[in-house]
N, C-alpha and C positions, 0 to 999 in steps of 0.2 A: 504494500500500500504506500503510495507516495505521500509526501508531506502536505501537498496542497489539497488532497482529498481526505485528510485526517480530520475526524470530528473534533470540535472544540473540547479541550480538556483531556483528550486521549493522546498518549505519547506517539510520536511518529515512528513507523516501522522502516528500518533501513536494511536493504538487502546486501548481504556480503558477497553475492555472486552477480557478475555481470552477464547478461544474456549475450550470447555470441552474435556478432554482426558479421555475416558472411562477407569476405573480402574478395572483390573482383579486381585484381591488380591489372593495370594497363601495361601492355608490353611496350618497352622502350628500347631503342637501339642506340648504341653509343660506345665510347671507348671502353668503359668498365664492363658493359654487357658483352662486348666481344671477348674480353678476358674470361668472363664467366662461361661463355659458350665453349671457349677453348678448353677450360679446365673440366667442364662437364664431359666433353668428348674424350679428353685424355684419361680422366679417372675411370670412365666406363669402358674404354678400350682395354685398360689394364684389368679391371674387375671381370668383365665378361670374356676377355681373351686369354688371360693367364691360365685357367684350367685346361686349355686346349694345347698348351705348349708341351713339348716332349723333351726329355733329357735322359740319356742312357736307357732308352727303350722304356721309359716310365714317364709319368706326369711330372713336369718340372717342379711345380709347387703342390704338395699334397700333404695334408695333415691327417695321416691315416690312423684313425682312432682304433680300428680293429687290430692292426698290427702294432699299435702304440709307437709309431715312428712318424717323424715330421721330415719330409723331404723338401729341401729348398735348393734347387739346382744341384750342385755337386756335393751339398752337405746333407748329412743324415743326423737328426737329433732324436734322442731317446728321452724318456721321462726323467732320467737322471740329469739331463741338461737343462732343467728348469731355470737354472741361474741365468741362462741367456735370455729367457723370456722376461725375467725380472729386470735385466739390464735394458732390454728393448723398451719396456714400460717406463723405466726411468728416463731414457733418452727421449721418448715421446713426450713425457711430462715436461721436461726441460725445454724441448722444442716448442711446446704449446705456451709455456710461460714466456719464452723469448718472443715469439710472434705476437702474443697478446700485449706484452709490454711495449713492443715497437709500434704495432698497428692495430690494436684492439681486436675486434672479432673478425679478422681477415679470413680465418679458416671457416667461420660460419657462413660468410657471404659467398664463398667461392668453391669450397671443397667438402663441406659437411654433407654426409649422405642425405640428411633431411632436405637440405637445399638442393642438392643435385637431383634427387628423385621428384621433388616438387616441381623443379624446372622441367624435367622430362614430361611429367603429367600435364603441366600447363601448356607445353608445346602441342601435345595431343589435343587438349581442350581448345586452344586457339585455332588449330587447324580445322577442327570439326565445327565448332560453334562460333568462331570469329573472335574479334577483339572485345574489349571491355564493354562497349556500348551494345554490341550484338548479344553478348552473354547476359547483360542486365535485362535486355528486352526479352530474351528467351526465358529468363528466370521468372519474369512477371507474367508471361503469357500462359494461358490455360493449356492443359495437356491436349495435344493434337498428334496426328500421325507423324508430322515432321519433328516435333519436339521429342516424341517417344523414340523415333529412329535415331536422332542425334544423341540423345542420352544413352540409349542402348549401345550404340556404336562406341561412344566414349568409354563407357564402363567395360565393354568387351576388350577394347585395346588396353585400358588400364589393367584389367585382370590378366591379360596375356603377358604384359610387361612385368607385372608383379610376380606371376608364376615363374617366368623365365629368370627373374632375379633370385627367387627362392631356389630354383633348380641349380643356378650357377653357384650359389652359396654352398649347397650340399655337395657340389662337385669339387670343392676344396677339401672335403673330408671323406668322400667316397670316390675312388677313381672314376674319372669322367666317362671313359669308354664302358666301364661296368655299369655306371648309372644310366647311360643312354640305352644300353642293351636291356636293363631291367625295365625301363619305361616302355620300350618297344615290345617286349615280351610279357608285359603286365605282371612282372614279378618283383615290383618295387617293395622293399622291406617297410615295416611299420615306422621305423625311426626316420628313414629317408622321406617317406610320405608326410609324416608329421611336420618335419622341419621345412619341407618345400612349401606346404600350405600355411604353416605358421608364419614363416618369414615373409612369404608372398602376401599373406593376409594383412600383416602389419604394414608392409610397404603400401598396399592398396589403401589402407585406412589412413595412415599418417600422411602420405603424399597426395592422396586424392581428396580427403575430407577434413582432416584435422589441421594440416599445414601449419599456419602461424601459431596454433594452440600448442603444438609440440615445442616450438621455440619459446613461447611466452610462459608456459606453465609446467612443462615436463622436463625441459633441458636444464640440468644443474649448472651448466656453463654460464647461462644467462644470469644466474643468481650470484655466482662468486667471481664473475669477471671484474667487478668493480674493485676488488682488493688487489688486482694485478695492474690496474690503471694508475697513472700518475699524471700530473699536469703536462708532461712532455710526451704522452702517448698519442700517436697519430690516430685521430678519429674523424668521423664525418661530422662536420659542423656547419651551422648556418651563421652567417655574419649579420647580427642584428643592427650593428651601427651603420652598416651599408644598406641593409634591406628595409629598416623601419623609418618612418611609418609606412606600412605597405598599403597599396591601393591600386585600383584598376586605372590604367592609363587610357585616356580618351584623347582623340586628335585635337579637339578644340579646347580642352581643359588645361588649366595651369597645373603642371606636375612638378614644379620646382620645390614644393614642400614635401614631396613624396620620396620614399626610399626606392631602392632598385627592385624590391619585391613587388610584383604586379598582382599578387593575390590570386593567382590562377589555380592554386591548390593542386597543381600537377604532381608536386613532390609527394602529396598524400595519396593521390590516385595510383601512382606507380609503386608505392611501398607495399611489399608482400606481407608486412605485419600490420599495416593500416595506421601507422603513427604519423605524427606531424613533426618533422625534424626541426621545424622552426621553434618548437617548444623546448629545445635543448636535448642533450644526450639522454636517452631512455634505455632501460635494460632490454626492451623489445627490439631495439635496432640490431640487425644482424650484420651490418656493415656491407651490404650488397652494392651500395653506391648507385642504385637506380635513380635516386633523387638527384644525384650529381649530374647524371647523363641528361635527364629531362630538363633540369634547371638550366644547364648550359645551352640546350637547344632553345629554350624560351628567351634567354638572354641574347642569343644570336638574332632571334626574330625581332626583338624590340630595340636592337642596336646598343645593348649595354655589355660591359665586360663580363666574361665568364668568371666563375669562382664565387658566386654568392653562396652557394653550397659547395663545400670542397673538403678534401682531406686536410686537416690542420690539427693543431694542438691547443690545449687550453692556454698555455703560456703565450703561444704565438698570437692568439686572438686578443688576449688581455693587453699584451705589450706591443701589439701591432708589428710583429716581426715579419720581415720579408721571407720569401720562400727559402732562400739559402740559409738565413739565420735559424729558421724553424727546423730545418733538416740537421743543422749542426747541433741543436739541443737534443735531438733524438739519440745521438751517440753519447750516452751518459754512463756513469759508473755502473749503474744497475745492469744496463745492457751489456757492458763489457764483462761483468762478472758472469751473467747468464751464458754469454757466448763462450767464455773461457772454460766454464764448467762443462758445457755441452761438447765442445771440441775435445777436452781432456777425456771425458767418459767415452766418447765415440772412438778416439784413437786407442785408448787402453783396451776397450772391448774388441776392437778390430784386431789388435795385436794378439790378444789371447785366443781369438777365434782362428786367426791364421796359424797359430802355433798349437792349436788344439790337437792332442794325440787321439787319433781315430780308433781308440781301443779302450774298453772298459772291462774290468775284471772284478768279480765278487768271489771271495774265498770263504767257503763254508766248511768248517770241520765237522766230520761225522760224529755226532753225539751218541749214536747207538753203540759204537765201539770206541771208548775213549782212548785206550792204548792196547797194543797187542805185542807179544814177543815173537820175533821171527825165528826160523830154524837156526840161524847163525848167532842168535843171542841179541841181536839189535832190537831196538824198540821202534815200532811203527805207529804212525798216525795216518788216518785216511782223511782226505779232503775232497770236496767237490768244487771245481773251478767253473764258474759261469763266465764265459768269455763272450763279450759283445763286440763283434767286428762292425764298426760303423763305416767302413769303406764299402764301396760297391764292387769290390773284387774279392774273390775267395782268397783266404790267407792261410798259411801254415805257420803256426807259432811254436817256438822252442820254449821250454819251461825249465828253469833251474831254481835251486833253493840254496839259501845261505843263512848264517846266523848262529849255527851250532857246528862245532868241529865234527867233521865226518858226515854231515847231513847230506843225503843224496836221495834221488828219486829212483824207486825200483820200478822196473818195467818201462813202458814207452814214455818219453818225456817230450813228445811233440803231439800237436793236435791240429787237425784241419778244421777251419771255421768257414762257414758259408758267408757269402756276401751279404752285408747289412742284416746279419742274423745273430741269434743267440745260440751258443753251443755250450753244452754242459759236459764236463770231463772229470772223471774220478782219477785221483792220483794218490800214490802211497809214498810217504816220506819216511825214511829210516835213519836212525842215528845210533851211535854206540851208547850203551846205558850210562857211561860215565861222562857223556858229552856236556851235560848241564846239570842244573840243580833239580831237586825234586819239585814237581809241580809244573807250573806254566813257564815256558821259556819263549822269548820272542824269536821268530824267524821271518824271512822275507822270501817271497816268490818273485822271480823276474821272468816276465813274459815278453818275448821279442819276435817280431815278424821276420821270417827268413828272407823275404823279398825286399825288405826295407828295414835296416837296423835302426833308423830313426823312430820307428814305431816300437817303443819299448816302455814297459810299465812295471813298477815295483809295487807289490802289495804286501802289507804286513799281516802276519798270522801268529798263532801261538801253538807251541808243541808241548804236549804233556809227557812228563817222565814220571813213572811210578816211584 
């Protein structure tokens, strides 16, 4: 109940929820829109095309959950390599902090999946239903054969694109050739089916219907971005000193008292979140720069300089800094620290990744038989070695033991390991009874590849003497 309809003496009721006003953003072409188109095409070529790339007779990038292996071109990662995932997340976080500190929500406006798929869905919508005015007219029109045909065609194309997106995502976790064969033979598994329709359904819902609501209410980045901003962060700004007072310019009227803003409201009409950038920076702004493109076009038409709405900083606006001075303030200590940390982490991680030994070994002592005495009087312990060959070539490994005087392996001391596979191998270690103290004694296994001596690993174990 609104305040003006409240009976006298009764408290006014105030709604905490705003009814959604559907936004029909107008398409605008310009410098920043061309960059957005380029990044949409580039990111989707990578996303949709990568699962089809082949490497060593397998999918180039595959996160094979069934085999518990992650293939990234020539590298094979196992669950034990989770440290690299943690490092990747740290690098991504620092990169996000750096980009945000430099240029605000640049990622949101050009490369965020929500922005990208909303853009794709809007291209389909514009192609079928026309630009903003045509869509508004169709929205208000009663249901007819033409309206039903346009809406059905739009939803069908949206659904196909969403399902293809879900199918592609699953193709990163199930080999693509296997996934295609399962679809063609109608033998798709329950998990693959679930994720194709789940991810496709959320793509259809978020990019087709919720759009700005995801950015305004669901995305956490919109909420905490302000803590990463400072007065020298490059953001989309409106110049009130130049633009105010705003007003419509007429040929015969005196416009000497008016600012450069012609009150055309085009900046609002093209905004995908429906905000007015002239009200200042708002958390709903995703930094897409559509308002800059359309404002520059309006300024060209009325014969005024561009830049009424532009990328600038709070300090540059307050102190009236020129473009060169504003850019010089962007390179500040905070940015240098972020950049140095990001470069350091990336270089160190790259070094460890390049020098990563493609071999992992788990040594498990047989606990069913703690010790046993051999015929020659030596004491034996039995171990199981689980050898993970993370190369994509079959390897033969030599195994030796040290740590106790006279320690040696009885029987075969070499094992053949299949490519990118796990091989279990039982081994017996024997030592003279006087070689160590009673109880547990430390020993070491050395595992080396015959074809490459650089692939060598030492693993610690314990030997029990009675």
